[in-house]
N, C-alpha and C positions, 0 to 999 in steps of 0.2 A: 381397738387393739390394745392389749395389756402392755404394761411396762416390761414384763418378762419377754413377751414376743418381740418387742422393739429391740431389746438388748440382744436377743438371740440372732435376729436378722442382721443387726449391726456387726456382731462378731463374725458371722458367716461371711458377710460381704468383705470385711477386712481380711479374713483368711484368704479368700479368693484373690483379692487384689495383691496380697503379699506373696503369692505363689504357693500357697498351701491349699491348693484346690482339693487334693485327695483327702486331707484331714477334714476339710469343710464338708465334703461329700459324705463322709462317715457320720459326722454329727447330724447332717440334714436327713439322712436316711433314718437314723434313730429317732429324730424328732417327728418325722412323718409317720412312723409306726403308731404313734399316739395321737397325731394330728393329720390324718390322711387327706382331709379336704383343704389343707392349708395351701392356698394358691401361691402365696409369696415364697414359702419354703420350697414348693415344687419348682418355681422359676429359678430360685437360687441353686437348687440341686442340679437342674439342667445346665446352668451356667458353669457350676463347678466341674461337672463331667466333661463339658466342652473344653474347659481350660486344662483339664488333666489328660486330654487326648482320647477320651472314651466317647467318641461322637455318636456311635450307634446307641449306646445306653442313654446319652443325652436326648437323642431324638425320641426314644421310647418314653422318656420322662415327659418331654414337652407334648407328645401326642396324648399321653394320659391326662395331662393338664387340660387339654382341649375337650377331652371326654368328660372330665369331672366338672369343667366350667364352660359349657358350650356357648354361653352368652358373654364370655370374657374376651374383649378385644386384646387385652394384654397377653392372654394365653396363646391366642393364635399369632400374635405378634412375635412372641418368643419362638414359636415353632418356625415362623417365617424367617426370622433372623438366623436361626440355626441352619435351616435348609439352604438359605442364601449363602451363608459362609462356607458351606460344604459344596457349593456349586450345583445343588439340586434345583435347577431352574423351575421345572413344572411344579414340584412340591412346594417350593417357596411361594410361587405365584398363587397357588390354591390357598395357602395359609393367609397370605396378605389380603387376598380378595375377600376371604371370610372376615378378617379383622376390620377392614374398612366398611364392610357391610354392617357389622355390629356398631361401629362408631365411624361416622363420616368425617370426624375431625382428627382421625389418627394420622397425623402428618408423616411420621417415619414410614408408615405403611404405604401411603400414596407415593412417597419418594422412591421406595424400593420397587413398587409396582411399575412405576414409570420407567425405571432403569431396566427391569426385567422385560417389559414389553418392547423396549427399544432393542435389546439384544436378541429378541426373537422376531424382529422386523414387524411387529404389530404396531405400526407408527400411530395409527388413529387412537388406539387404546393408550399408547404411551403419552400422547399429547393430552388426552382427557385426564389421565392420572396426574400428570404434572399440573394441569389447571386446578384439579381438586386440591393438590398440595398447596398451591398458591392461595387458595381460598381459606385454608385453615392454618396458614403459616403462623406459628407461635412466636416468631422472632421479629416481627415487624416493629414492635415498640422499641426494641434495642437498635434496630437499623435506623429508626427515626433520629436517634442521636448522631449516627454516622452522617446521615443526610444533612443535619444541621451543621455539623463540623465542616462538611464539604462546602456548603453554601457560604459559610463565613470564612472560607479559605484557611481553616485550621487543619492543614493537611497532616501534620504529625499526629495530632489527636485522632483524626479519622483513620489513619493507618493503624494506630494502637487499638482502636475500638474494633476495626475489621479483624485484626489478628486474634483478638480476644474472642470474638464471636465465632471465628472459624475454628478455634480450639474447642469450643463447646459444640458446634455443629459443623464438622468437617465438610468443606466444599460448598457451604451455604452460598447460593448464587449471588445474592445482592452484595454480600460482603466481598466475595471473590471478584466480582465485576469491578467494584470500587477500588479494591486493592490493585488489580491489574491496571485500572485507569491511572492510579497514582504512579505506578511503575512506568507506564508509557509516557507520562508527563515529563519524566526526567531522562527519557531515551532508553530505559531499560526494557526493551521490547522482548528480549529473550526471557527475562523474569516474568513479564506479563504473560507470555505464552505458557510458561510453567505453571503459574497460578491458575490460569484458565483451564489448562489440561487436567490438572488435579481436580478441579471443581467438576469438570465434565465427566470424570470417571464416576461420580456419584449422581450427577444431574445431567445425563447425556442429552435430554430433550430440550434444554433451555436454549432457545434460539438466540437470545441476547448474548449469552456466553459464547456461543459458537460464532456469531457475527463479530464479536470482539476478538476472538481467536484468529479469524480470517485477517482482520486488520493488523494484528500484532505480527502475524507471519509476513504479511506484505511489507510492513515497516522494517522488518529485519531481513528482507530479501529472500525469504523462504517461500518462493512462489509455488513449487510443487505441493508443499504442505497446505498452502493457502487454497489451492484448487481443490485438494482432497477435502479440506474442511468445508468449503462452499458446497461441494457435492453432497456432503452429509446433511447440510441444511436442507437441500432440495429433497433428499431422501426422507427426511423427517416430515416435511410438509411441502409436497409438490403441487398443492391445490390452491395456493395463493401466489400473487405476483412477487412479493418481496424476496423469497428465496431465489427465484430465478434472476432477479435484478442483482443480487449479491454475486451469484455465479457468473453472470454476464460481465460484471465489472472486473472480476478477477481474471477471467479468460481474456478480456480485452487488455489488461495489464501484461499478460503473458504473450500477447501477439496472436492468440488463437481466435482470430476475428470471425471465422465462419461459425464456429461453435458459439461464440459470443453472440452473434446475430441470432442464432437459433434460440438461445436463452432469452434474449430480449423479445423475440417474437412470441415465445411462450408466455412471458410476462404480460405482453400486450393482450393476449387472448384471455388472461385471467384478471386483468385490471377491471375494477368494478365501476369506477366513476369516470366521467369525461376528463376530469383533472388528472387522475392517475394515468389514463390512456395518453393524454397529452405529454406528460412527463416521460413516459416510455418512448413515445414517438421522437422526442428530442434525442434520446440515447440511440435510437435506431438510425436517426439522421447522421449522427457522428460516425457510427460503424459503417453505414452504407457509403459515406464519403471516403472513409479509409479504404474500403474495398473497391473504390472507383465506380460505384453504381450511381452515377451522377443524377439521373432523372428520379430514381427512387429516393435518394437522399433529399432532394428538393421537395418531393411530395411529403416525406416524413416531417421535415421542418415546417412545412406549411400546415400540416395537420396539427402539429404541436402548438404553433402560434394561434391557431383557431381555437384550440381547446383550453389553453392556459393563459389567463390574463397577465398583462405586463410581461410578456415573454421575451425579454431582451436576449436571452440565450438562444432562442430559436432564430431571431433575426440575425444575430451574429453568426450562427451556424450557416445561414445562407450567404452572408457577406464573406465569410472565411473560405468559401469555395473559390473565391477570386474571380471566377468566370461568370458569376451570377450578376444580372443587371436588374436593378430595382425600377419598378414603375412609379408613376406620379402618386398614385393612391398609397403605395407602400411607403414612399418617402414622407407623405403627410402623416401616416400612422406612426412612423418612427419619431417624427418631431413631437407628436403628442406624448409618446411614451417617455422620451428624454425629459420633457418638461413636467411630467406627472409627479406631483409630490407624494402621491399615494403608493407609487411603485418603489421597490427597494433600490438603494443606490447601485447595487451590483447589476441589477437588470437595466437600470437607466444607463449605466456605463456601457454595457454591451450594445444597447440600442444606439448610443452615441457613436461608438466605433463603426457600427453598421451604417449609420447615416453618413459618417465621413467617407466610408467606402463608396456609398451610393453617389455622393457628390463628386468624388474624385473620378469615378467612372464616367461622369458627364463633363469632366473638364472644369468643374467649378472648384478650383484649387483653394482659393481663399476660404470658401465655406467649408470645404473638406477639412482643412487644417483646424478650423474653429471647432468642428465636432470631434476631431481626434483629441484636441486639447481638453475638451469637455469630458470625453470618455476617460482620459487619464486622471483628471481631477476627481472624478466620481469613484475612482478605485479605492478610496478610503484613506486612512491615515498611515498607510505603509510608507516608511521613510527610508531612503537609501542614503547612507552616510559614506560619501565618496572617500573622505580622508581615512576613516576607519577601515574601509575595504582595501585601500591602497597599503595601509600599514600591514594588513594581513598578507597581501601579495609580497611585500618586501620580506616578511618573515619567511615565507616559502622559499624565496630566492636565496636568502641567507642560509637556510638549513640545507637546501639541496645544492651544495657547491660542488666543484670539480672533484674534490677529495671524496665526498660521500658517493658520488655517482661513478667513481672509478670502477673498473671491472671487478676488483677485489672486494667491493662492498655491495655487489648486486648478486641476485640469485643466479644459479646456473640455468640456462634455458633448456631444461629437460622436463617439461611439464607434459602430462598426458592430456592431449587435446589439440585442437586446431590453433592457428595463429590469429590473434585478434588484430583488427585494424581499427584504431581509434581515430574518429574524425572530430576535431575540436575547433573551438573558435567562439564566435558570437552567434546568437540566433539570427536568422534571416541573412546569413552570410553566403548561402549557396551550398551549405552542407548536405541538404537533402538531394540536390542535383548530383553532387559527388557520390553520395551513397547509391543513388539510382544507377549511375554509370558503373560503379564497382560491382553492384549486385547483379549487373547484367553479364558479368564474366562467369564462365563455367565453373571456376574454382572458388568463387566468393559468395558467401551467403549474407544477404541483407537481413537485419533484425529490426531494431527500433531504437529509440532513445532509452538505453538500459540504465536502471538504477543500481546495477550490480557493484560498480566501483565505489560510488558514494556509500553504499551499505557496507562494503568491505572496509572502507576508510573508518567508518564508525567503530567497527570491531578493532581495527588497528589502533585507533585512538584510545579505546578502553584498555587494550593490552599494554600500550605504551605508558598509560597512567599507572599501571601496576608496576612498571619498571622505574617509576619516579620522574617521568618526563612527559610533557605534552607534545602533541603533534604540531608542527612537523619535526621538531628537534628530536623527538623520540625515535625517529627512523634510524639514527646512528646506533641505537642500542640493540637492534635485532640482528640475529645471526643469519648467515646465508641460508641455512636450512629453514629458519623461520620465514624469511622472505620468500623462499621457494614455496613454502606451504601456503602463504597468502596468494601467490600467483596461481597455484593449483586450485585454491578455494574459489578464486574468481572464475576460472574455467569451469569448475563444477557448478557454480551458481548460475552461469549463463547457459548451461547445457539444455535447459528447457526451451530455449529460443532457437536451437540449432538442429540441423538434420544430417550433418556429416561431411560438409565440404571442408577443404583444407584451410580456408580462411573465413572469418566472419567479421561483421562490422559492428562496432559499438559507437553509435552516433549521438553522443550526449555532449553538446557544445561546451558546457561548463567544466568538462574534464580538462580544459586547458591548464588549470592550476594543479593538475595531478600528473603532469608529464614526468616529473622526477620520480614520483611514486610508481608510475607505470614502468619506468626503466628499471627500478630496483627490483620489483617483484615479477615482471614479465619482460626481461631484456630483449626477447625475440619479437616483441610487439611492434607494430608499425603505427606511426603517428602522422596524421595529415592535418594541417592547419588550414581550415577554410576561411579565407580572408576576403573582405569586400571593402570598397571605398567607405570610409567612416560616415560620410554624409548620406550615402545611399543605405548603408547598413543601419545607421542610427535612425534615420527616418522610418525605415521599414519596421524597426522595433517599436518606435513611438506610435505607429498607427496599428499595431497588432495587439489585440486583446489576448494576452497569455492567460491560460486557465490557472496557472499557479507559478509562483516564483518570478524571477526576472524583474524584481522591483526597481532595478535601476532604470527600466524602460519607461517609467511613469513621468519622467521629466527630461528635458534636453540636457540639463546640467548633469543629471545622473548618468545619462548615456555617454556623455563626453568623459566623465570621470572613469566609468567602467571600461570604455574603449582604450583609454590611455594606460590604465592598469594592465589590461590584456596585452597591449603592445610591449609594455615594460617586461612582463614575465616571458612572453614569447622570445623577446630579444635575449633574455637570460638563458632560456633553454638552448638557443642557438649557440651561445658562448660556451656553455658547459657540456653540451651534448651535440657538437657539430655534426650535421648530416642526419641526426635522428629524426627531425621533423621536416616534412616537406610542406612548404608554404605554397598553397595553390590559390592564386589570385582569381577571384570570380570573373573579373573583367577579361582576363586573358583566356580563361576557360571558355567564355562565351564567344570571344572574337576569333580564337584559334583553337577550336575544340580538339581536332585530331592530334595536334602537337601536344597539347596539355594532357589529353587522355593517355597518350603513349608515355609521357613523363610520369604520370600518376601510376600507371601499371608497372613501369620500370622500378619505381620506388618500392613497390610491393614485391618485386622480384618475379613478376609475371609477364608472359608474352602478350602482345596485343591481340585482341579479338574484335572483329568488326562489329559484333553485336553490342559492344560497349558504346558505339556511336549511335546505335538505334535503341538507346535506353528507354525511349518513350513507348516502345512496344512491349516492355516488361510489365506484366499485369500484376506484379506483386502488390501487396497492401502497403500503403504509405500513410503514416499517422500524422505527420507534421502539417503545418500551415501551407506547405508547398505541394501538397498532395496532387492538386490539379495541374500545377505548372509542370511538374516532372513527367506528366503523361503527355506532354507536347514536345515537339522538336525544339532545339535550341532557338531562342529568340533574343534579340538585343534591345528590346524596348525598355527593359528595366535599367539599362545602363544610364547613369547620370539622371535618373528619374527625379532625383531631389531638386534638379534645376527648376522644376515646375513650382517648387515651394521655396525658392532661394531667399526671398524676403523673410518669410516666417522662420526659416532655419538659420538665419544670421546668428542668433544666440548660440546655436550648436556649433557653428563654424568658429565663433569666437572662443567658446569654451574648449574646443579641441586644440586650437592654436595653430599658428602658421607652421611651426616645426612638424607637428603631426601631419597636417595636410600636405606638406611638401613631399612626404614619403609616398604620396599617391598621385603625384602630378602626371604620371604617365598612365594612370588608370581611371580617367574620368575628368570631366570638366571641373576646373577649380572655381571656387566662389569669387565673385566680384569680377 
């Protein structure tokens, strides 16, 4: 290429970029009259015509370029880009197919082909084209720098490098995925979703991007979008187990258990190895238990245990059914697993909890407590700071005072949607029983432990930060209309779980610290405090392997600190919002069920229905650890159950203190 040619091409390119496309086109046509076979000038002329709005002429030029240079990947690429930009799908596809046929390393061609195939529902071709693009990816060396920065936790540098690479190659999957990961690390889930969505516009077949998008939607509480994104993953590749597992997980989070079960069954049919099948069987066991299909759940857990080595999760699945009884051989196997140094601590922990349950079922209380303690110790280095937690509770009480919660500072109860009933308290306090009773009423819909309010609180916290204050003190800065909008957002966010009754239940125990927030944004909401004797409730938490959260439950001191903080805050709500919260004592509910059920329904403004006393006939799905118990009539065997472990629970009683325990002297046997 001569120096004259280089200068001419450079000048034409500069004109096009500067918005002088028509002038450039005139010069390029003149040049081509004397250089008719100049491929670069032909490409530039087509670009100039596209920029000037004469797309038909541009297409003719690009087509002529492919005729003049039938073995040029670039010529067919130019034609493909032009046709793609004009929305001419079939023509663009033909051009790119020829381009990659000429050069298998034509990365942009494979990328565009993958997107085109995706939009025409040719998913197998779309996946193949994307795989070809991955094989000839020219940006891997640059991405290696990003990987190094991430591994060394130089996150600011990694972010800068990602943005630079995305400027050069918009939507580049690896950079977009990493940038979204960085956003998620700081809780910016909406930003992560935006980054991933932009990338998927160009790389719609990238499963990793789509799986990350599903998670970002879940983290921000956008479950309808999460389900839609998961369904797209299945549409891209329905022939392997992984997409069905993603869909099943999201459907389970939304409470769509029947379809979740179908997705897991499909995954099981597609799983290739015994290990894969065993892992899916574990998930099937969980869902079958939720659906009340007891025998099938046991069979699934046993199949999982048989297929997956060191399967503490499978053993705990059996134990968590509460009604399962372990045989001698099973107990021996559990002991081996707990003591196995080759098993992961998490699996050993779950096995230890299962072993504790097995021994408790046999009346071997001392041994049971030993294994429960071992299970908690194996939970890892999670540490609950009782003093720090209490300081946060005090902040909430100080912020949500009588003045803030006065009617003039709350939203008007004019929201579009049903009335929520919040059941709060501690885990293992009888909240599932209360939910089951309420959900048996003709006007109340049971849902599950919803993440909607914590997700909304995250958004409120961000908005408050923009006003210059942190939550909870930021709540005094919002107008009544803003508070009302948050209340409506909550109702909208929970619509996926509802089918149209006048009331619905949100049974997330940890919402006890959000009663003030609930009153401000949803003043019409009903709140019920599920309360249980602290020794019974505390021990029940201690022996429960919670899948996530509740780190206070790993030690008796943590349980005592958490329980006392809970009482402190509930006492505060009673002072500043008298009558707002109904405290329903588990022991009273069990011993005088009809009276307490009538009181409960009266608090909700509803008339008594006999079916609420026959709650155990309600076949609705129940997700919590009490799923088997609430399918039985009321029983009193759980009252003062802690007495079987009185010696071992002495530290808990001491940490709770005489003052706390004296509040429950009419609700169970006192220590000592």
